[in-house]
N, CA, C, O and the ligand as a Tripos MOL2 file, in Angstrom:
@<TRIPOS>MOLECULE
protein
  301   299    76     0     0
PROTEIN
NO_CHARGES

@<TRIPOS>ATOM
      1 N         108.9550  103.5580  105.2170 N.3       1 MET1
      2 CA        109.0600  102.2090  105.7690 C.3       1 MET1
      3 C         108.9460  101.1830  104.6520 C.2       1 MET1
      4 O         108.1020  101.3110  103.7650 O.2       1 MET1
      5 N         109.7810  100.1870  104.6990 N.am      2 SER2
      6 CA        109.7560   99.1810  103.6460 C.3       2 SER2
      7 C         109.5770   97.7910  104.2330 C.2       2 SER2
      8 O         110.0970   96.8050  103.7110 O.2       2 SER2
      9 N         108.8550   97.7330  105.2940 N.am      3 ASP3
     10 CA        108.6270   96.4510  105.9420 C.3       3 ASP3
     11 C         107.6300   95.6520  105.1150 C.2       3 ASP3
     12 O         106.4570   96.0110  105.0100 O.2       3 ASP3
     13 N         108.1170   94.5590  104.5300 N.am      4 GLU4
     14 CA        107.2510   93.7790  103.6520 C.3       4 GLU4
     15 C         106.5500   92.6480  104.3800 C.2       4 GLU4
     16 O         105.8270   91.8550  103.7760 O.2       4 GLU4
     17 N         106.7690   92.5860  105.6590 N.am      5 GLN5
     18 CA        106.1000   91.5280  106.4060 C.3       5 GLN5
     19 C         104.5960   91.7460  106.3760 C.2       5 GLN5
     20 O         104.0890   92.8590  106.5160 O.2       5 GLN5
     21 N         103.9330   90.6610  106.1910 N.am      6 ASN6
     22 CA        102.4840   90.7450  106.1370 C.3       6 ASN6
     23 C         101.9400   90.7090  107.5620 C.2       6 ASN6
     24 O         101.2820   89.7590  107.9870 O.2       6 ASN6
     25 N         102.2350   91.7490  108.2510 N.am      7 SER7
     26 CA        101.8040   91.7980  109.6420 C.3       7 SER7
     27 C         100.3450   92.2180  109.7190 C.2       7 SER7
     28 O          99.7580   92.7210  108.7610 O.2       7 SER7
     29 N          99.8080   92.0010  110.8510 N.am      8 ILE8
     30 CA         98.3990   92.3340  111.0240 C.3       8 ILE8
     31 C          98.2060   93.8460  111.0570 C.2       8 ILE8
     32 O          97.1010   94.3580  110.8760 O.2       8 ILE8
     33 N          99.3190   94.5460  111.2950 N.am      9 ALA9
     34 CA         99.2330   95.9960  111.3650 C.3       9 ALA9
     35 C          99.2420   96.6190  109.9710 C.2       9 ALA9
     36 O          99.0150   97.8180  109.8110 O.2       9 ALA9
     37 N          99.5080   95.7870  108.9700 N.am     10 ASP10
     38 CA         99.5600   96.3060  107.6140 C.3      10 ASP10
     39 C          98.8200   95.3610  106.6740 C.2      10 ASP10
     40 O          99.4260   94.7560  105.7890 O.2      10 ASP10
     41 N          97.5730   95.2420  106.8580 N.am     11 PRO11
     42 CA         96.7850   94.3140  106.0400 C.3      11 PRO11
     43 C          96.6500   94.8290  104.6170 C.2      11 PRO11
     44 O          96.8180   96.0180  104.3430 O.2      11 PRO11
     45 N          96.3450   93.9150  103.7340 N.am     12 ARG12
     46 CA         96.1780   94.3120  102.3420 C.3      12 ARG12
     47 C          94.8450   93.7940  101.8350 C.2      12 ARG12
     48 O          94.4580   92.6520  102.0810 O.2      12 ARG12
     49 N          94.1780   94.6440  101.1400 N.am     13 CYS13
     50 CA         92.8950   94.2560  100.5860 C.3      13 CYS13
     51 C          93.1140   93.2540   99.4510 C.2      13 CYS13
     52 O          93.8900   93.5320   98.5360 O.2      13 CYS13
     53 N          92.4620   92.1220   99.4870 N.am     14 PRO14
     54 CA         92.6380   91.1000   98.4480 C.3      14 PRO14
     55 C          92.0260   91.5120   97.1190 C.2      14 PRO14
     56 O          92.2890   90.8780   96.0970 O.2      14 PRO14
     57 N          91.2410   92.5300   97.1160 N.am     15 ILE15
     58 CA         90.5580   92.9450   95.8940 C.3      15 ILE15
     59 C          91.3380   94.0410   95.1690 C.2      15 ILE15
     60 O          91.7070   93.8860   94.0050 O.2      15 ILE15
     61 N          91.5770   95.1250   95.8550 N.am     16 CYS16
     62 CA         92.2480   96.2470   95.1970 C.3      16 CYS16
     63 C          93.6900   96.4090   95.6700 C.2      16 CYS16
     64 O          94.4250   97.2610   95.1720 O.2      16 CYS16
     65 N          94.0850   95.5810   96.6360 N.am     17 GLU17
     66 CA         95.4640   95.5240   97.1160 C.3      17 GLU17
     67 C          95.9420   96.8050   97.7660 C.2      17 GLU17
     68 O          97.1450   97.0470   97.8560 O.2      17 GLU17
     69 N          95.0430   97.5990   98.2030 N.am     18 VAL18
     70 CA         95.4500   98.7530   98.9870 C.3      18 VAL18
     71 C          95.9010   98.2550  100.3480 C.2      18 VAL18
     72 O          95.3690   97.2760  100.8720 O.2      18 VAL18
     73 N          96.8640   98.9220  100.9020 N.am     19 ARG19
     74 CA         97.4200   98.4440  102.1670 C.3      19 ARG19
     75 C          97.2910   99.4870  103.2580 C.2      19 ARG19
     76 O          97.2060  100.6890  103.0060 O.2      19 ARG19
     77 N          97.2800   98.9850  104.4670 N.am     20 GLY20
     78 CA         97.2970   99.9020  105.6010 C.3      20 GLY20
     79 C          96.0280   99.8510  106.4170 C.2      20 GLY20
     80 O          94.9240   99.6940  105.8960 O.2      20 GLY20
     81 N          96.2190   99.9870  107.6950 N.am     21 MET21
     82 CA         95.0690   99.9690  108.5820 C.3      21 MET21
     83 C          94.1440  101.1450  108.3130 C.2      21 MET21
     84 O          92.9330  101.0640  108.5170 O.2      21 MET21
     85 N          94.7370  102.2380  107.8510 N.am     22 ASP22
     86 CA         93.9060  103.4150  107.6300 C.3      22 ASP22
     87 C          93.0180  103.2640  106.4110 C.2      22 ASP22
     88 O          92.1600  104.1060  106.1480 O.2      22 ASP22
     89 N          93.2310  102.1720  105.6600 N.am     23 LYS23
     90 CA         92.3800  101.9070  104.5140 C.3      23 LYS23
     91 C          91.2350  100.9730  104.8800 C.2      23 LYS23
     92 O          90.3960  100.6170  104.0520 O.2      23 LYS23
     93 N          91.2360  100.5990  106.1280 N.am     24 ILE24
     94 CA         90.1270   99.7730  106.5900 C.3      24 ILE24
     95 C          89.2380  100.6230  107.4840 C.2      24 ILE24
     96 O          89.6730  101.1790  108.4930 O.2      24 ILE24
     97 N          88.0360  100.6990  107.0970 N.am     25 VAL25
     98 CA         87.1130  101.4900  107.8830 C.3      25 VAL25
     99 C          86.1030  100.5490  108.5320 C.2      25 VAL25
    100 O          85.7390   99.5070  107.9870 O.2      25 VAL25
    101 N          85.6880  100.9450  109.6670 N.am     26 SER26
    102 CA         84.6690  100.1560  110.3360 C.3      26 SER26
    103 C          83.4750  101.0580  110.6280 C.2      26 SER26
    104 O          83.6030  102.2290  110.9840 O.2      26 SER26
    105 N          82.3600  100.4680  110.4640 N.am     27 ARG27
    106 CA         81.1580  101.2440  110.7540 C.3      27 ARG27
    107 C          80.2180  100.3790  111.5830 C.2      27 ARG27
    108 O          80.1750   99.1590  111.4260 O.2      27 ARG27
    109 N          79.5000  100.9990  112.4270 N.am     28 PRO28
    110 CA         78.5860  100.2280  113.2650 C.3      28 PRO28
    111 C          77.4120   99.7160  112.4620 C.2      28 PRO28
    112 O          77.0390  100.2760  111.4310 O.2      28 PRO28
    113 N          76.8540   98.6610  112.9530 N.am     29 SER29
    114 CA         75.6890   98.1000  112.3020 C.3      29 SER29
    115 C          74.5320   99.0860  112.3760 C.2      29 SER29
    116 O          74.4750   99.9480  113.2530 O.2      29 SER29
    117 N          73.6390   98.9380  111.4570 N.am     30 SER30
    118 CA         72.4800   99.8250  111.4790 C.3      30 SER30
    119 C          71.5150   99.4180  112.5730 C.2      30 SER30
    120 O          70.7370  100.2200  113.0890 O.2      30 SER30
    121 N          71.5960   98.1300  112.9100 N.am     31 GLU31
    122 CA         70.7580   97.6800  113.9980 C.3      31 GLU31
    123 C          71.4260   98.0430  115.3190 C.2      31 GLU31
    124 O          72.6240   97.8290  115.5000 O.2      31 GLU31
    125 N          70.6810   98.5650  116.1900 N.am     32 THR32
    126 CA         71.2500   98.9520  117.4670 C.3      32 THR32
    127 C          70.3920   98.4340  118.6070 C.2      32 THR32
    128 O          69.2070   98.1350  118.4610 O.2      32 THR32
    129 N          71.0450   98.3470  119.7230 N.am     33 ALA33
    130 CA         70.3220   97.9530  120.9200 C.3      33 ALA33
    131 C          69.4920   99.1280  121.4160 C.2      33 ALA33
    132 O          69.5140  100.2230  120.8530 O.2      33 ALA33
    133 N          68.8000   98.8730  122.4340 N.am     34 LYS34
    134 CA         67.8970   99.9110  122.9230 C.3      34 LYS34
    135 C          68.6280  101.1630  123.3760 C.2      34 LYS34
    136 O          68.0970  102.2720  123.3270 O.2      34 LYS34
    137 N          69.8690  100.9540  123.8220 N.am     35 ARG35
    138 CA         70.6380  102.1090  124.2750 C.3      35 ARG35
    139 C          71.3220  102.8180  123.1180 C.2      35 ARG35
    140 O          72.0620  103.7800  123.3270 O.2      35 ARG35
    141 N          71.0850  102.3580  121.9180 N.am     36 GLY36
    142 CA         71.6790  103.0030  120.7670 C.3      36 GLY36
    143 C          73.0530  102.4820  120.4320 C.2      36 GLY36
    144 O          73.7230  103.0260  119.5550 O.2      36 GLY36
    145 N          73.4870  101.4380  121.1120 N.am     37 GLN37
    146 CA         74.7960  100.8780  120.8280 C.3      37 GLN37
    147 C          74.6810   99.8600  119.7030 C.2      37 GLN37
    148 O          73.7780   99.0240  119.7000 O.2      37 GLN37
    149 N          75.5990   99.9370  118.7490 N.am     38 PRO38
    150 CA         75.5590   98.9830  117.6430 C.3      38 PRO38
    151 C          75.8120   97.5650  118.1140 C.2      38 PRO38
    152 O          76.5900   97.3310  119.0400 O.2      38 PRO38
    153 N          75.1630   96.6470  117.4820 N.am     39 TRP39
    154 CA         75.3310   95.2460  117.8470 C.3      39 TRP39
    155 C          76.6660   94.7030  117.3670 C.2      39 TRP39
    156 O          77.2870   93.8700  118.0280 O.2      39 TRP39
    157 N          77.0960   95.1770  116.2230 N.am     40 PHE40
    158 CA         78.3640   94.7050  115.6840 C.3      40 PHE40
    159 C          78.9220   95.7600  114.7390 C.2      40 PHE40
    160 O          78.2550   96.7420  114.4120 O.2      40 PHE40
    161 N          80.1510   95.5380  114.3120 N.am     41 PHE41
    162 CA         80.7760   96.4640  113.3910 C.3      41 PHE41
    163 C          81.1220   95.7470  112.1020 C.2      41 PHE41
    164 O          81.3910   94.5460  112.0920 O.2      41 PHE41
    165 N          81.1120   96.4920  111.0290 N.am     42 VAL42
    166 CA         81.4890   95.9510  109.7380 C.3      42 VAL42
    167 C          82.8010   96.6030  109.3330 C.2      42 VAL42
    168 O          82.9010   97.8270  109.2520 O.2      42 VAL42
    169 N          83.8160   95.7620  109.0780 N.am     43 ALA43
    170 CA         85.0970   96.2770  108.6400 C.3      43 ALA43
    171 C          85.1890   96.1140  107.1340 C.2      43 ALA43
    172 O          85.0110   95.0130  106.6120 O.2      43 ALA43
    173 N          85.4630   97.1890  106.4440 N.am     44 GLN44
    174 CA         85.5370   97.1050  104.9950 C.3      44 GLN44
    175 C          86.6200   98.0200  104.4440 C.2      44 GLN44
    176 O          87.0850   98.9450  105.1090 O.2      44 GLN44
    177 N          87.0040   97.7310  103.2080 N.am     45 CYS45
    178 CA         88.0250   98.5140  102.5320 C.3      45 CYS45
    179 C          87.4830   99.9030  102.2040 C.2      45 CYS45
    180 O          86.3630  100.0610  101.7180 O.2      45 CYS45
    181 N          88.3140  100.8960  102.4850 N.am     46 ALA46
    182 CA         87.8780  102.2610  102.2500 C.3      46 ALA46
    183 C          87.8560  102.5980  100.7630 C.2      46 ALA46
    184 O          87.1710  103.5270  100.3350 O.2      46 ALA46
    185 N          88.6070  101.8390   99.9900 N.am     47 ASP47
    186 CA         88.7080  102.1490   98.5700 C.3      47 ASP47
    187 C          87.6510  101.4470   97.7270 C.2      47 ASP47
    188 O          86.9260  102.0820   96.9610 O.2      47 ASP47
    189 N          87.5730  100.1260   97.8790 N.am     48 CYS48
    190 CA         86.6870   99.3820   96.9950 C.3      48 CYS48
    191 C          85.4490   98.8640   97.7150 C.2      48 CYS48
    192 O          84.5090   98.3740   97.0890 O.2      48 CYS48
    193 N          85.4630   98.9800   99.0240 N.am     49 GLY49
    194 CA         84.2920   98.5690   99.7670 C.3      49 GLY49
    195 C          84.2500   97.1010  100.0960 C.2      49 GLY49
    196 O          83.2400   96.5970  100.5880 O.2      49 GLY49
    197 N          85.3560   96.4000   99.8240 N.am     50 HIS50
    198 CA         85.4120   94.9760  100.1520 C.3      50 HIS50
    199 C          85.2320   94.7840  101.6510 C.2      50 HIS50
    200 O          85.8960   95.4380  102.4550 O.2      50 HIS50
    201 N          84.3520   93.9060  102.0100 N.am     51 ILE51
    202 CA         84.0820   93.6760  103.4230 C.3      51 ILE51
    203 C          85.0200   92.6030  103.9650 C.2      51 ILE51
    204 O          85.0030   91.4520  103.5290 O.2      51 ILE51
    205 N          85.8270   93.0130  104.9170 N.am     52 TYR52
    206 CA         86.7500   92.0670  105.5450 C.3      52 TYR52
    207 C          86.0040   91.1280  106.4730 C.2      52 TYR52
    208 O          86.2880   89.9320  106.5470 O.2      52 TYR52
    209 N          85.0760   91.6820  107.1540 N.am     53 GLY53
    210 CA         84.3450   90.8250  108.0620 C.3      53 GLY53
    211 C          83.5040   91.6370  109.0240 C.2      53 GLY53
    212 O          83.5110   92.8680  109.0410 O.2      53 GLY53
    213 N          82.7990   90.8920  109.8020 N.am     54 VAL54
    214 CA         81.9430   91.5090  110.8010 C.3      54 VAL54
    215 C          82.4220   91.0560  112.1640 C.2      54 VAL54
    216 O          82.6530   89.8690  112.3910 O.2      54 VAL54
    217 N          82.5630   91.9750  113.0350 N.am     55 PHE55
    218 CA         83.0250   91.5810  114.3660 C.3      55 PHE55
    219 C          82.1460   92.2200  115.4200 C.2      55 PHE55
    220 O          81.5690   93.2930  115.2390 O.2      55 PHE55
    221 N          82.0770   91.5200  116.5050 N.am     56 ALA56
    222 CA         81.2370   92.0110  117.5870 C.3      56 ALA56
    223 C          81.8630   93.2340  118.2210 C.2      56 ALA56
    224 O          83.0790   93.4220  118.1900 O.2      56 ALA56
    225 N          81.0480   94.0200  118.7690 N.am     57 LYS57
    226 CA         81.5600   95.2040  119.4430 C.3      57 LYS57
    227 C          82.3350   94.7810  120.6760 C.2      57 LYS57
    228 O          82.1520   93.6890  121.2140 O.2      57 LYS57
    229 N          83.1980   95.6740  121.0990 N.am     58 HIS58
    230 CA         83.9630   95.3790  122.2910 C.3      58 HIS58
    231 C          83.0240   95.3130  123.4850 C.2      58 HIS58
    232 O          82.1850   96.1830  123.7160 O.2      58 HIS58
    233 N          83.2090   94.2620  124.2070 N.am     59 THR59
    234 CA         82.3550   94.1230  125.3730 C.3      59 THR59
    235 C          83.1950   94.1540  126.6310 C.2      59 THR59
    236 O          84.3500   93.7260  126.6400 O.2      59 THR59
    237 N          82.6330   94.6360  127.6270 N.am     60 PHE60
    238 CA         83.3230   94.7020  128.9040 C.3      60 PHE60
    239 C          82.5670   93.8500  129.9050 C.2      60 PHE60
    240 O          81.3380   93.7820  129.9090 O.2      60 PHE60
    241 N          83.3390   93.2120  130.7390 N.am     61 GLY61
    242 CA         82.6970   92.3650  131.7210 C.3      61 GLY61
    243 C          82.6110   90.9480  131.2010 C.2      61 GLY61
    244 O          83.1100   90.6550  130.1150 O.2      61 GLY61
    245 N          82.0000   90.0880  131.9400 N.am     62 PRO62
    246 CA         81.9040   88.6790  131.5540 C.3      62 PRO62
    247 C          81.1010   88.5250  130.2750 C.2      62 PRO62
    248 O          80.1400   89.2590  130.0430 O.2      62 PRO62
    249 N          81.4950   87.5680  129.4460 N.am     63 PRO63
    250 CA         80.7630   87.3420  128.2040 C.3      63 PRO63
    251 C          79.3520   86.8500  128.4850 C.2      63 PRO63
    252 O          79.0940   86.1170  129.4390 O.2      63 PRO63
    253 N          78.4860   87.2700  127.6450 N.am     64 ALA64
    254 CA         77.1040   86.8460  127.8160 C.3      64 ALA64
    255 C          76.4710   86.7040  126.4430 C.2      64 ALA64
    256 O          76.7850   87.4570  125.5210 O.2      64 ALA64
    257 N          75.6260   85.7870  126.3230 N.am     65 GLY65
    258 CA         74.9340   85.5960  125.0590 C.3      65 GLY65
    259 C          73.9130   86.6940  124.8480 C.2      65 GLY65
    260 O          73.7360   87.5810  125.6830 O.2      65 GLY65
    261 N          73.2600   86.6120  123.7320 N.am     66 PRO66
    262 CA         72.2020   87.5930  123.4580 C.3      66 PRO66
    263 C          71.1680   87.5740  124.5760 C.2      66 PRO66
    264 O          70.6830   86.5270  125.0030 O.2      66 PRO66
    265 N          70.8710   88.7270  125.0060 N.am     67 GLN67
    266 CA         69.9370   88.7990  126.1170 C.3      67 GLN67
    267 C          68.7900   89.7350  125.7850 C.2      67 GLN67
    268 O          68.9450   90.7470  125.1000 O.2      67 GLN67
    269 N          67.6940   89.3700  126.2760 N.am     68 LEU68
    270 CA         66.5680   90.2930  126.2220 C.3      68 LEU68
    271 C          66.4400   90.8980  127.6060 C.2      68 LEU68
    272 O          66.1520   90.2260  128.5960 O.2      68 LEU68
    273 N          66.6640   92.1780  127.6220 N.am     69 VAL69
    274 CA         66.5670   92.8400  128.9190 C.3      69 VAL69
    275 C          65.1060   93.1810  129.1800 C.2      69 VAL69
    276 O          64.5320   94.1010  128.5970 O.2      69 VAL69
    277 N          64.5620   92.4290  130.0450 N.am     70 VAL70
    278 CA         63.1510   92.6650  130.3640 C.3      70 VAL70
    279 C          63.0580   93.0660  131.8340 C.2      70 VAL70
    280 O          63.0070   92.2330  132.7380 O.2      70 VAL70
    281 N          63.0380   94.3110  132.0130 N.am     71 LYS71
    282 CA         62.9210   94.7900  133.3870 C.3      71 LYS71
    283 C          61.4540   95.0610  133.6960 C.2      71 LYS71
    284 O          60.6420   95.3690  132.8240 O.2      71 LYS71
    285 N          61.1740   94.9330  134.9400 N.am     72 GLY72
    286 CA         59.8150   95.2480  135.3620 C.3      72 GLY72
    287 C          59.5080   96.7050  135.0690 C.2      72 GLY72
    288 O          60.2320   97.6110  135.4800 O.2      72 GLY72
    289 N          58.4580   96.8960  134.3750 N.am     73 ARG73
    290 CA         58.1160   98.2590  134.0150 C.3      73 ARG73
    291 C          57.2310   98.9030  135.0870 C.2      73 ARG73
    292 O          56.2510   98.3290  135.5630 O.2      73 ARG73
    293 N          57.6170  100.0780  135.4240 N.am     74 GLY74
    294 CA         56.8000  100.8190  136.3940 C.3      74 GLY74
    295 C          56.6620  100.0760  137.6940 C.2      74 GLY74
    296 O          55.6240   99.4840  137.9910 O.2      74 GLY74
    297 N          57.7210  100.1160  138.4580 N.am     75 ASN75
    298 CA         57.6760   99.4050  139.7440 C.3      75 ASN75
    299 C          56.4640   99.8190  140.5730 C.2      75 ASN75
    300 O          56.2730   99.3180  141.6810 O.2      75 ASN75
    301 ZN         89.8970   97.2240   98.5170 Zn       76 ZN76
@<TRIPOS>BOND
     1     1     2 1
     2     2     3 1
     3     3     4 2
     4     3     5 am
     5     5     6 1
     6     6     7 1
     7     7     8 2
     8     7     9 am
     9     9    10 1
    10    10    11 1
    11    11    12 2
    12    11    13 am
    13    13    14 1
    14    14    15 1
    15    15    16 2
    16    15    17 am
    17    17    18 1
    18    18    19 1
    19    19    20 2
    20    19    21 am
    21    21    22 1
    22    22    23 1
    23    23    24 2
    24    23    25 am
    25    25    26 1
    26    26    27 1
    27    27    28 2
    28    27    29 am
    29    29    30 1
    30    30    31 1
    31    31    32 2
    32    31    33 am
    33    33    34 1
    34    34    35 1
    35    35    36 2
    36    35    37 am
    37    37    38 1
    38    38    39 1
    39    39    40 2
    40    39    41 am
    41    41    42 1
    42    42    43 1
    43    43    44 2
    44    43    45 am
    45    45    46 1
    46    46    47 1
    47    47    48 2
    48    47    49 am
    49    49    50 1
    50    50    51 1
    51    51    52 2
    52    51    53 am
    53    53    54 1
    54    54    55 1
    55    55    56 2
    56    55    57 am
    57    57    58 1
    58    58    59 1
    59    59    60 2
    60    59    61 am
    61    61    62 1
    62    62    63 1
    63    63    64 2
    64    63    65 am
    65    65    66 1
    66    66    67 1
    67    67    68 2
    68    67    69 am
    69    69    70 1
    70    70    71 1
    71    71    72 2
    72    71    73 am
    73    73    74 1
    74    74    75 1
    75    75    76 2
    76    75    77 am
    77    77    78 1
    78    78    79 1
    79    79    80 2
    80    79    81 am
    81    81    82 1
    82    82    83 1
    83    83    84 2
    84    83    85 am
    85    85    86 1
    86    86    87 1
    87    87    88 2
    88    87    89 am
    89    89    90 1
    90    90    91 1
    91    91    92 2
    92    91    93 am
    93    93    94 1
    94    94    95 1
    95    95    96 2
    96    95    97 am
    97    97    98 1
    98    98    99 1
    99    99   100 2
   100    99   101 am
   101   101   102 1
   102   102   103 1
   103   103   104 2
   104   103   105 am
   105   105   106 1
   106   106   107 1
   107   107   108 2
   108   107   109 am
   109   109   110 1
   110   110   111 1
   111   111   112 2
   112   111   113 am
   113   113   114 1
   114   114   115 1
   115   115   116 2
   116   115   117 am
   117   117   118 1
   118   118   119 1
   119   119   120 2
   120   119   121 am
   121   121   122 1
   122   122   123 1
   123   123   124 2
   124   123   125 am
   125   125   126 1
   126   126   127 1
   127   127   128 2
   128   127   129 am
   129   129   130 1
   130   130   131 1
   131   131   132 2
   132   131   133 am
   133   133   134 1
   134   134   135 1
   135   135   136 2
   136   135   137 am
   137   137   138 1
   138   138   139 1
   139   139   140 2
   140   139   141 am
   141   141   142 1
   142   142   143 1
   143   143   144 2
   144   143   145 am
   145   145   146 1
   146   146   147 1
   147   147   148 2
   148   147   149 am
   149   149   150 1
   150   150   151 1
   151   151   152 2
   152   151   153 am
   153   153   154 1
   154   154   155 1
   155   155   156 2
   156   155   157 am
   157   157   158 1
   158   158   159 1
   159   159   160 2
   160   159   161 am
   161   161   162 1
   162   162   163 1
   163   163   164 2
   164   163   165 am
   165   165   166 1
   166   166   167 1
   167   167   168 2
   168   167   169 am
   169   169   170 1
   170   170   171 1
   171   171   172 2
   172   171   173 am
   173   173   174 1
   174   174   175 1
   175   175   176 2
   176   175   177 am
   177   177   178 1
   178   178   179 1
   179   179   180 2
   180   179   181 am
   181   181   182 1
   182   182   183 1
   183   183   184 2
   184   183   185 am
   185   185   186 1
   186   186   187 1
   187   187   188 2
   188   187   189 am
   189   189   190 1
   190   190   191 1
   191   191   192 2
   192   191   193 am
   193   193   194 1
   194   194   195 1
   195   195   196 2
   196   195   197 am
   197   197   198 1
   198   198   199 1
   199   199   200 2
   200   199   201 am
   201   201   202 1
   202   202   203 1
   203   203   204 2
   204   203   205 am
   205   205   206 1
   206   206   207 1
   207   207   208 2
   208   207   209 am
   209   209   210 1
   210   210   211 1
   211   211   212 2
   212   211   213 am
   213   213   214 1
   214   214   215 1
   215   215   216 2
   216   215   217 am
   217   217   218 1
   218   218   219 1
   219   219   220 2
   220   219   221 am
   221   221   222 1
   222   222   223 1
   223   223   224 2
   224   223   225 am
   225   225   226 1
   226   226   227 1
   227   227   228 2
   228   227   229 am
   229   229   230 1
   230   230   231 1
   231   231   232 2
   232   231   233 am
   233   233   234 1
   234   234   235 1
   235   235   236 2
   236   235   237 am
   237   237   238 1
   238   238   239 1
   239   239   240 2
   240   239   241 am
   241   241   242 1
   242   242   243 1
   243   243   244 2
   244   243   245 am
   245   245   246 1
   246   246   247 1
   247   247   248 2
   248   247   249 am
   249   249   250 1
   250   250   251 1
   251   251   252 2
   252   251   253 am
   253   253   254 1
   254   254   255 1
   255   255   256 2
   256   255   257 am
   257   257   258 1
   258   258   259 1
   259   259   260 2
   260   259   261 am
   261   261   262 1
   262   262   263 1
   263   263   264 2
   264   263   265 am
   265   265   266 1
   266   266   267 1
   267   267   268 2
   268   267   269 am
   269   269   270 1
   270   270   271 1
   271   271   272 2
   272   271   273 am
   273   273   274 1
   274   274   275 1
   275   275   276 2
   276   275   277 am
   277   277   278 1
   278   278   279 1
   279   279   280 2
   280   279   281 am
   281   281   282 1
   282   282   283 1
   283   283   284 2
   284   283   285 am
   285   285   286 1
   286   286   287 1
   287   287   288 2
   288   287   289 am
   289   289   290 1
   290   290   291 1
   291   291   292 2
   292   291   293 am
   293   293   294 1
   294   294   295 1
   295   295   296 2
   296   295   297 am
   297   297   298 1
   298   298   299 1
   299   299   300 2
@<TRIPOS>SUBSTRUCTURE
     1 MET1         2 RESIDUE 1 A MET
     2 SER2         6 RESIDUE 1 A SER
     3 ASP3        10 RESIDUE 1 A ASP
     4 GLU4        14 RESIDUE 1 A GLU
     5 GLN5        18 RESIDUE 1 A GLN
     6 ASN6        22 RESIDUE 1 A ASN
     7 SER7        26 RESIDUE 1 A SER
     8 ILE8        30 RESIDUE 1 A ILE
     9 ALA9        34 RESIDUE 1 A ALA
    10 ASP10       38 RESIDUE 1 A ASP
    11 PRO11       42 RESIDUE 1 A PRO
    12 ARG12       46 RESIDUE 1 A ARG
    13 CYS13       50 RESIDUE 1 A CYS
    14 PRO14       54 RESIDUE 1 A PRO
    15 ILE15       58 RESIDUE 1 A ILE
    16 CYS16       62 RESIDUE 1 A CYS
    17 GLU17       66 RESIDUE 1 A GLU
    18 VAL18       70 RESIDUE 1 A VAL
    19 ARG19       74 RESIDUE 1 A ARG
    20 GLY20       78 RESIDUE 1 A GLY
    21 MET21       82 RESIDUE 1 A MET
    22 ASP22       86 RESIDUE 1 A ASP
    23 LYS23       90 RESIDUE 1 A LYS
    24 ILE24       94 RESIDUE 1 A ILE
    25 VAL25       98 RESIDUE 1 A VAL
    26 SER26      102 RESIDUE 1 A SER
    27 ARG27      106 RESIDUE 1 A ARG
    28 PRO28      110 RESIDUE 1 A PRO
    29 SER29      114 RESIDUE 1 A SER
    30 SER30      118 RESIDUE 1 A SER
    31 GLU31      122 RESIDUE 1 A GLU
    32 THR32      126 RESIDUE 1 A THR
    33 ALA33      130 RESIDUE 1 A ALA
    34 LYS34      134 RESIDUE 1 A LYS
    35 ARG35      138 RESIDUE 1 A ARG
    36 GLY36      142 RESIDUE 1 A GLY
    37 GLN37      146 RESIDUE 1 A GLN
    38 PRO38      150 RESIDUE 1 A PRO
    39 TRP39      154 RESIDUE 1 A TRP
    40 PHE40      158 RESIDUE 1 A PHE
    41 PHE41      162 RESIDUE 1 A PHE
    42 VAL42      166 RESIDUE 1 A VAL
    43 ALA43      170 RESIDUE 1 A ALA
    44 GLN44      174 RESIDUE 1 A GLN
    45 CYS45      178 RESIDUE 1 A CYS
    46 ALA46      182 RESIDUE 1 A ALA
    47 ASP47      186 RESIDUE 1 A ASP
    48 CYS48      190 RESIDUE 1 A CYS
    49 GLY49      194 RESIDUE 1 A GLY
    50 HIS50      198 RESIDUE 1 A HIS
    51 ILE51      202 RESIDUE 1 A ILE
    52 TYR52      206 RESIDUE 1 A TYR
    53 GLY53      210 RESIDUE 1 A GLY
    54 VAL54      214 RESIDUE 1 A VAL
    55 PHE55      218 RESIDUE 1 A PHE
    56 ALA56      222 RESIDUE 1 A ALA
    57 LYS57      226 RESIDUE 1 A LYS
    58 HIS58      230 RESIDUE 1 A HIS
    59 THR59      234 RESIDUE 1 A THR
    60 PHE60      238 RESIDUE 1 A PHE
    61 GLY61      242 RESIDUE 1 A GLY
    62 PRO62      246 RESIDUE 1 A PRO
    63 PRO63      250 RESIDUE 1 A PRO
    64 ALA64      254 RESIDUE 1 A ALA
    65 GLY65      258 RESIDUE 1 A GLY
    66 PRO66      262 RESIDUE 1 A PRO
    67 GLN67      266 RESIDUE 1 A GLN
    68 LEU68      270 RESIDUE 1 A LEU
    69 VAL69      274 RESIDUE 1 A VAL
    70 VAL70      278 RESIDUE 1 A VAL
    71 LYS71      282 RESIDUE 1 A LYS
    72 GLY72      286 RESIDUE 1 A GLY
    73 ARG73      290 RESIDUE 1 A ARG
    74 GLY74      294 RESIDUE 1 A GLY
    75 ASN75      298 RESIDUE 1 A ASN
    76 ZN76       301 GROUP 0 **** ****
């Protein structure tokens, strides 16, 4: 493929100029919620480690701000 369009499907690392979605790795944050789900993901270059950004995990349902789930313990 010789598509030179700078599409979102073929990003390029500004540091090492490696291209391709497969060169971007995402890893969950080390901080996790009580259920073990990561709070956010870090997207970074697989080659040089350049961090593209941090994005929130996919959420389902209506958006909600940070919540402290405080349920009554021991009904
Ligand atoms: Zn890179």
